[in-house]
N, C-alpha and C positions, 0 to 999 in steps of 0.2 A: 364084387365090383363089376363084373361083366353084366350080371343080371340088372344092376342098377342102371348101367349105360343103355342096355337094351330097352329097358322100361322108360327112360327118358326119351329115346329116340322115338319109340311108339307113342308116347304122349305128345311129343312135338308134331309128329305126322298127323295125329288125330286133331290137334289143334289147328294145324294147317287146313285140313280138310273142312273143319267146321267153319273156319274163318271164310274160307272160298265158297262155301254153301250159303252163308248168310245173305249176300247180295241177291242171289238166285231166289231165296225164300222170300226176300222182301218184294221182290218184282212179281212173284207168283200171282198175287191177288190182281195186280194191274194187267198182267198178261192174260188172266183168265177174262177180265173185262174187255180186253182188246180183241179177244176172239169172238165175242158177241157180234152179231150182224149190225153194223152201224145204220143209223136211220138214213133213209134215201135223201139225197140233197134236194132242196126245194128247186122246182123248175124255174127256168128263167122267166119270170112272170112278165116283167116290164123291160122294154128296151127304151132307154132315155138318153137324150142329149141335153146339155145345158149351155146357156150363153148369158152374157151380161152387156149392158151398155154403159156400165159405170155405177149407176146407183140402182138399177133394176136387175134382178136374177130371174131367169126363166128356166123351167124344166119342161121339155117337150116329150112326152111319153106315149108308148103304144102298148096296149095289153096283148101279149102274145099267147095267153093262156086260154082255157075254155071256161074260166070262172071270172065273176065280177071281182074287180080289185080297185083299190083307191091309192092315190098318191098326193104329195105336196112337195113344193119346192122348199128347200132350206138354204138360206143365205147367211153367210158369215160377213158381217160389216166390220170395217176397220174403224176403231175408235168410237164405236156406237153399238148399242145392243143388237144382237143377231135377231133375225126375223125369219118367219115362215109363211107360205102362201096358203091360199084356201085348198082344202081337200077336193080333189076331183075324183069322181067315180067313173070307172072305164068299164064298159061291157066288153066282151071278148072281141078282139080286132079293132077296137076303137082307140082313137087318139085324142089328147087334149094338151093344154098347156096351163101350168100352174106359175103365177108369178108373185114376187115379193120385192119391196123396195126398202132400201137404207135410207132413212130420212135425214141422215147427217154423217158426221165422221169423214173418214176417206173414201167411202163408197164401199162396193163390193169386194170382198177379199176372196171368196169362193162360193161356188154354187154347187148344191147336190140335191138329192131328193130322198124322200122316205116313203115306203110302201106301208099301207095300214089296212 
């Protein structure tokens, strides 16, 4: 009977160790991936400010990089289809404005920009 009790305790300890190790094993592949060198964050290519006069939205952007890049304004219109402005191409150090209009609804809800 003593032998059975010791065997039961041993089995319970092994089960506890195996249960405790399972989460570590499940995390191991992710941990290995996390140890890889992450891709460098993209540089801050554009610095932009936005404004609106109610039905027009504008994005004023400057290219801070040493490569040519493009941008356009994105306008969310209230109770009307959203709209985007013309793509503007900026040489390094250059600035420009992209504008778009809400032709109805309650006007501009928000103004943003997208790089391309």
